[in-house]
C-alpha atoms as a printed R data frame, in Angstrom:
    type eleno elety resid chain resno      x       y       z
1   ATOM     1    CA   MET     A     1 35.328 -21.708 -10.894
2   ATOM     2    CA   LYS     A     2 33.411 -21.977 -14.139
3   ATOM     3    CA   THR     A     3 29.801 -22.295 -12.984
4   ATOM     4    CA   PRO     A     4 28.426 -18.992 -11.653
5   ATOM     5    CA   TRP     A     5 25.888 -18.913  -8.860
6   ATOM     6    CA   PRO     A     6 22.568 -17.864 -10.419
7   ATOM     7    CA   SER     A     7 21.095 -14.527  -9.381
8   ATOM     8    CA   LEU     A     8 17.466 -13.887  -8.529
9   ATOM     9    CA   ASP     A     9 15.210 -11.081  -7.350
10  ATOM    10    CA   ALA     A    10 12.601 -13.010  -5.357
11  ATOM    11    CA   PRO     A    11 12.069 -16.373  -3.679
12  ATOM    12    CA   TYR     A    12 11.737 -19.190  -6.193
13  ATOM    13    CA   VAL     A    13 10.937 -22.865  -6.431
14  ATOM    14    CA   ASP     A    14 13.849 -25.085  -7.413
15  ATOM    15    CA   GLN     A    15 13.813 -28.825  -8.147
16  ATOM    16    CA   PHE     A    16 14.382 -29.349  -4.412
17  ATOM    17    CA   GLY     A    17 11.639 -26.947  -3.280
18  ATOM    18    CA   CYS     A    18 11.171 -23.290  -2.411
19  ATOM    19    CA   ILE     A    19 14.300 -21.222  -1.685
20  ATOM    20    CA   ASP     A    20 14.116 -17.910   0.183
21  ATOM    21    CA   LYS     A    21 15.963 -14.974  -1.342
22  ATOM    22    CA   ASP     A    22 18.201 -14.364   1.709
23  ATOM    23    CA   VAL     A    23 19.229 -18.039   1.802
24  ATOM    24    CA   HIS     A    24 19.969 -17.982  -1.932
25  ATOM    25    CA   GLU     A    25 22.031 -14.781  -1.588
26  ATOM    26    CA   ALA     A    26 24.013 -16.206   1.347
27  ATOM    27    CA   ALA     A    27 24.680 -19.343  -0.710
28  ATOM    28    CA   GLY     A    28 25.925 -17.124  -3.531
29  ATOM    29    CA   GLU     A    29 28.330 -15.444  -1.110
30  ATOM    30    CA   ILE     A    30 29.864 -18.802  -0.111
31  ATOM    31    CA   TRP     A    31 29.639 -20.313  -3.614
32  ATOM    32    CA   GLN     A    32 33.310 -19.801  -4.455
33  ATOM    33    CA   TRP     A    33 34.309 -21.687  -1.305
34  ATOM    34    CA   ALA     A    34 31.622 -24.349  -1.931
35  ATOM    35    CA   ALA     A    35 32.697 -24.811  -5.568
36  ATOM    36    CA   THR     A    36 36.313 -25.370  -4.535
37  ATOM    37    CA   TYR     A    37 35.193 -27.763  -1.808
38  ATOM    38    CA   ALA     A    38 32.977 -29.659  -4.278
39  ATOM    39    CA   ILE     A    39 35.782 -30.027  -6.799
40  ATOM    40    CA   THR     A    40 38.100 -31.311  -4.077
41  ATOM    41    CA   THR     A    41 35.643 -33.769  -2.536
42  ATOM    42    CA   LEU     A    42 33.119 -34.692  -5.232
43  ATOM    43    CA   GLY     A    43 35.349 -34.108  -8.219
44  ATOM    44    CA   ASP     A    44 32.960 -31.749  -9.956
45  ATOM    45    CA   GLU     A    45 31.510 -28.312  -9.464
46  ATOM    46    CA   GLY     A    46 28.054 -29.070 -10.895
47  ATOM    47    CA   SER     A    47 27.365 -31.657  -8.200
48  ATOM    48    CA   GLY     A    48 28.406 -29.059  -5.642
49  ATOM    49    CA   GLN     A    49 25.958 -26.523  -7.006
50  ATOM    50    CA   LEU     A    50 23.118 -29.046  -6.871
51  ATOM    51    CA   ALA     A    51 24.100 -29.974  -3.311
52  ATOM    52    CA   LEU     A    52 24.106 -26.310  -2.262
53  ATOM    53    CA   LYS     A    53 20.694 -25.715  -3.861
54  ATOM    54    CA   LYS     A    54 19.348 -28.772  -2.032
55  ATOM    55    CA   VAL     A    55 20.718 -27.405   1.242
56  ATOM    56    CA   CYS     A    56 19.114 -24.000   0.529
57  ATOM    57    CA   ALA     A    57 15.731 -25.642  -0.028
58  ATOM    58    CA   LYS     A    58 16.037 -27.699   3.168
59  ATOM    59    CA   ILE     A    59 16.964 -24.616   5.193
60  ATOM    60    CA   THR     A    60 14.064 -22.628   3.728
61  ATOM    61    CA   GLU     A    61 11.643 -25.452   4.488
62  ATOM    62    CA   ARG     A    62 12.876 -25.958   8.047
63  ATOM    63    CA   ARG     A    63 12.859 -22.229   8.809
64  ATOM    64    CA   ALA     A    64  9.316 -21.883   7.460
65  ATOM    65    CA   ALA     A    65  8.210 -24.770   9.673
66  ATOM    66    CA   GLY     A    66  9.831 -23.102  12.690
67  ATOM    67    CA   ALA     A    67 12.120 -26.108  13.172
68  ATOM    68    CA   ILE     A    68 15.317 -24.026  13.153
69  ATOM    69    CA   GLN     A    69 16.489 -20.523  13.989
70  ATOM    70    CA   ILE     A    70 19.766 -19.515  12.406
71  ATOM    71    CA   GLY     A    71 22.058 -16.913  13.918
72  ATOM    72    CA   ASN     A    72 24.872 -17.140  11.359
73  ATOM    73    CA   LEU     A    73 23.446 -18.174   8.001
74  ATOM    74    CA   HIS     A    74 26.845 -18.405   6.258
75  ATOM    75    CA   ALA     A    75 28.285 -20.761   8.877
76  ATOM    76    CA   TYR     A    76 25.080 -22.814   8.912
77  ATOM    77    CA   LEU     A    77 25.136 -23.109   5.116
78  ATOM    78    CA   LYS     A    78 28.771 -24.243   5.113
79  ATOM    79    CA   THR     A    79 28.144 -26.913   7.728
80  ATOM    80    CA   ALA     A    80 24.926 -28.115   6.083
81  ATOM    81    CA   PHE     A    81 26.710 -28.173   2.711
82  ATOM    82    CA   LYS     A    82 29.479 -30.366   4.138
83  ATOM    83    CA   HIS     A    83 26.868 -32.754   5.533
84  ATOM    84    CA   GLU     A    84 25.193 -32.911   2.114
85  ATOM    85    CA   VAL     A    85 28.553 -33.577   0.426
86  ATOM    86    CA   LEU     A    86 29.184 -36.394   2.901
87  ATOM    87    CA   ALA     A    87 25.745 -37.850   2.140
88  ATOM    88    CA   GLN     A    88 26.478 -37.599  -1.597
89  ATOM    89    CA   LEU     A    89 29.814 -39.394  -1.144
90  ATOM    90    CA   LYS     A    90 28.047 -42.171   0.769
91  ATOM    91    CA   ARG     A    91 25.402 -42.457  -1.967
92  ATOM    92    CA   ASN     A    92 28.146 -42.593  -4.608
93  ATOM    93    CA   ARG     A    93 29.978 -45.299  -2.677
94  ATOM    94    CA   SER     A    94 26.780 -47.329  -2.285
95  ATOM    95    CA   ALA     A    95 26.091 -47.075  -6.006
96  ATOM    96    CA   GLU     A    96 29.583 -48.361  -6.778
97  ATOM    97    CA   VAL     A    97 29.327 -51.507  -4.638
98  ATOM    98    CA   ASP     A    98 30.577 -54.488  -6.617
99  ATOM    99    CA   LEU     A    99 28.719 -57.520  -5.326
100 ATOM   100    CA   SER     A   100 31.194 -59.878  -6.995
101 ATOM   101    CA   ALA     A   101 34.156 -58.305  -5.199
102 ATOM   102    CA   GLU     A   102 35.889 -59.736  -2.161
103 ATOM   103    CA   PRO     A   103 33.823 -59.391   1.015
104 ATOM   104    CA   VAL     A   104 34.559 -56.391   3.226
105 ATOM   105    CA   ASP     A   105 35.945 -57.053   6.682
106 ATOM   106    CA   TYR     A   106 33.108 -55.525   8.708
107 ATOM   107    CA   ALA     A   107 34.766 -56.558  11.971
108 ATOM   108    CA   LEU     A   108 37.626 -54.158  11.221
109 ATOM   109    CA   ASP     A   109 35.129 -51.411  10.357
110 ATOM   110    CA   ILE     A   110 33.256 -51.810  13.651
111 ATOM   111    CA   ASN     A   111 36.541 -51.952  15.563
112 ATOM   112    CA   GLN     A   112 37.600 -48.670  13.964
113 ATOM   113    CA   LYS     A   113 34.293 -47.132  15.038
114 ATOM   114    CA   ILE     A   114 34.853 -48.417  18.567
115 ATOM   115    CA   LEU     A   115 38.327 -46.892  18.501
116 ATOM   116    CA   VAL     A   116 36.951 -43.517  17.437
117 ATOM   117    CA   GLU     A   117 34.393 -43.658  20.244
118 ATOM   118    CA   GLN     A   118 37.137 -44.537  22.743
119 ATOM   119    CA   ILE     A   119 39.140 -41.546  21.594
120 ATOM   120    CA   LEU     A   120 36.167 -39.170  21.729
121 ATOM   121    CA   ALA     A   121 35.229 -40.463  25.190
122 ATOM   122    CA   ARG     A   122 38.583 -39.266  26.509
123 ATOM   123    CA   MET     A   123 37.974 -35.713  25.334
124 ATOM   124    CA   SER     A   124 36.251 -32.893  27.121
125 ATOM   125    CA   SER     A   125 33.253 -31.392  25.355
126 ATOM   126    CA   GLU     A   126 35.433 -28.460  24.222
127 ATOM   127    CA   ASP     A   127 38.092 -30.791  22.787
128 ATOM   128    CA   ARG     A   128 35.368 -32.810  21.017
129 ATOM   129    CA   ARG     A   129 33.997 -29.584  19.528
130 ATOM   130    CA   ILE     A   130 37.428 -28.636  18.186
131 ATOM   131    CA   THR     A   131 37.941 -32.164  16.823
132 ATOM   132    CA   GLU     A   132 34.585 -32.080  15.051
133 ATOM   133    CA   LEU     A   133 35.368 -28.666  13.541
134 ATOM   134    CA   LEU     A   134 38.736 -29.944  12.314
135 ATOM   135    CA   ILE     A   135 37.036 -33.001  10.787
136 ATOM   136    CA   LEU     A   136 34.611 -30.678   9.004
137 ATOM   137    CA   GLY     A   137 37.568 -28.889   7.454
138 ATOM   138    CA   TYR     A   138 37.932 -25.803   9.616
139 ATOM   139    CA   SER     A   139 41.507 -24.717  10.293
140 ATOM   140    CA   PHE     A   140 42.998 -23.944  13.692
141 ATOM   141    CA   GLU     A   141 43.051 -20.295  12.585
142 ATOM   142    CA   GLU     A   142 39.310 -20.276  11.799
143 ATOM   143    CA   ILE     A   143 38.476 -21.973  15.103
144 ATOM   144    CA   ALA     A   144 40.697 -19.560  17.038
145 ATOM   145    CA   LYS     A   145 39.117 -16.542  15.351
146 ATOM   146    CA   ALA     A   146 35.616 -17.772  16.249
147 ATOM   147    CA   ASP     A   147 36.738 -18.483  19.836
148 ATOM   148    CA   GLY     A   148 38.560 -15.167  20.222
149 ATOM   149    CA   THR     A   149 41.940 -16.756  20.927
150 ATOM   150    CA   ARG     A   150 45.189 -17.490  19.093
151 ATOM   151    CA   SER     A   151 45.589 -20.514  16.830
152 ATOM   152    CA   ASN     A   152 48.905 -21.580  18.359
153 ATOM   153    CA   ILE     A   153 47.187 -21.989  21.747
154 ATOM   154    CA   ILE     A   154 44.514 -24.267  20.284
155 ATOM   155    CA   ARG     A   155 47.070 -26.167  18.168
156 ATOM   156    CA   SER     A   156 49.342 -26.753  21.190
157 ATOM   157    CA   ARG     A   157 46.444 -27.851  23.413
158 ATOM   158    CA   TYR     A   158 45.200 -30.197  20.705
159 ATOM   159    CA   SER     A   159 48.652 -31.700  20.163
160 ATOM   160    CA   LYS     A   160 49.007 -32.372  23.891
161 ATOM   161    CA   LEU     A   161 45.526 -33.901  23.942
162 ATOM   162    CA   LEU     A   162 46.372 -36.323  21.121
163 ATOM   163    CA   LYS     A   163 49.635 -37.349  22.815
164 ATOM   164    CA   ARG     A   164 47.764 -38.001  26.083
165 ATOM   165    CA   ILE     A   165 45.106 -40.082  24.359
166 ATOM   166    CA   LYS     A   166 47.716 -42.048  22.423
167 ATOM   167    CA   ARG     A   167 49.563 -42.744  25.684
168 ATOM   168    CA   GLU     A   168 46.318 -43.858  27.390
169 ATOM   169    CA   LEU     A   169 45.400 -46.181  24.542
170 ATOM   170    CA   GLN     A   170 48.809 -47.872  24.194
171 ATOM   171    CA   PRO     A   171 48.472 -51.659  24.388
172 ATOM   172    CA   GLY     A   172 48.615 -52.832  27.998
173 ATOM   173    CA   THR     A   173 48.420 -49.289  29.365
174 ATOM   174    CA   VAL     A   174 46.232 -48.727  32.364
175 ATOM   175    CA   SER     A   175 44.327 -45.471  32.023
176 ATOM   176    CA   PRO     A   176 43.743 -43.104  34.932
177 ATOM   177    CA   ARG     A   177 40.296 -44.676  35.140
178 ATOM   178    CA   GLY     A   178 41.880 -48.077  35.825
179 ATOM   179    CA   LYS     A   179 40.870 -49.742  32.568
180 ATOM   180    CA   ASN     A   180 43.267 -51.698  30.415
181 ATOM   181    CA   TYR     A   181 42.960 -50.752  26.733
182 ATOM   182    CA   LEU     A   182 44.301 -53.199  24.175
183 ATOM   183    CA   VAL     A   183 42.192 -52.177  21.181
184 ATOM   184    CA   LEU     A   184 44.705 -49.965  19.412
185 ATOM   185    CA   GLY     A   185 47.593 -52.415  19.514
186 ATOM   186    CA   ALA     A   186 45.416 -55.159  18.080
187 ATOM   187    CA   PHE     A   187 44.903 -53.102  14.931
188 ATOM   188    CA   GLY     A   188 48.454 -51.886  14.516
189 ATOM   189    CA   VAL     A   189 47.572 -48.286  15.317
190 ATOM   190    CA   PHE     A   190 50.609 -47.962  17.600
């Protein structure tokens, strides 16, 4: 990590707006993690620092407006930072669109989204929560620690869940709900 997180003694106004001191300090405490994450996902630490400052300003603004109440500022910052990184990746991808390139198969894209929704629909709310946390980059160990359980229990449950869903979505398989799902086989998923 080459870029240090700037220090400050009072709230200040950044290019993205006002940032409260406690939000800025909490961001400084997660900066090492955020810098590593930015390098891995965005390819550069400077973009990560700008993204984290933007998140700090948004949090300050929303708290001041009474729109949010935050119990765990560090966890909230990490999640908001990941959302901002995702938005930045989408903006980068949009900026790189080559209009002369071959057309994208949007039917495949929508079918993949349908597949994801089919998979999520077969999960309990707890399993969806774990899936979402895994997608956001949390490890089984981090999830288990937050839940007060052991990681091997969550990992085993999740593995069994995925096997069950795969079995339910096999081409020509009739689910317990009596529906025949052919979507996955059509796309070579199984």
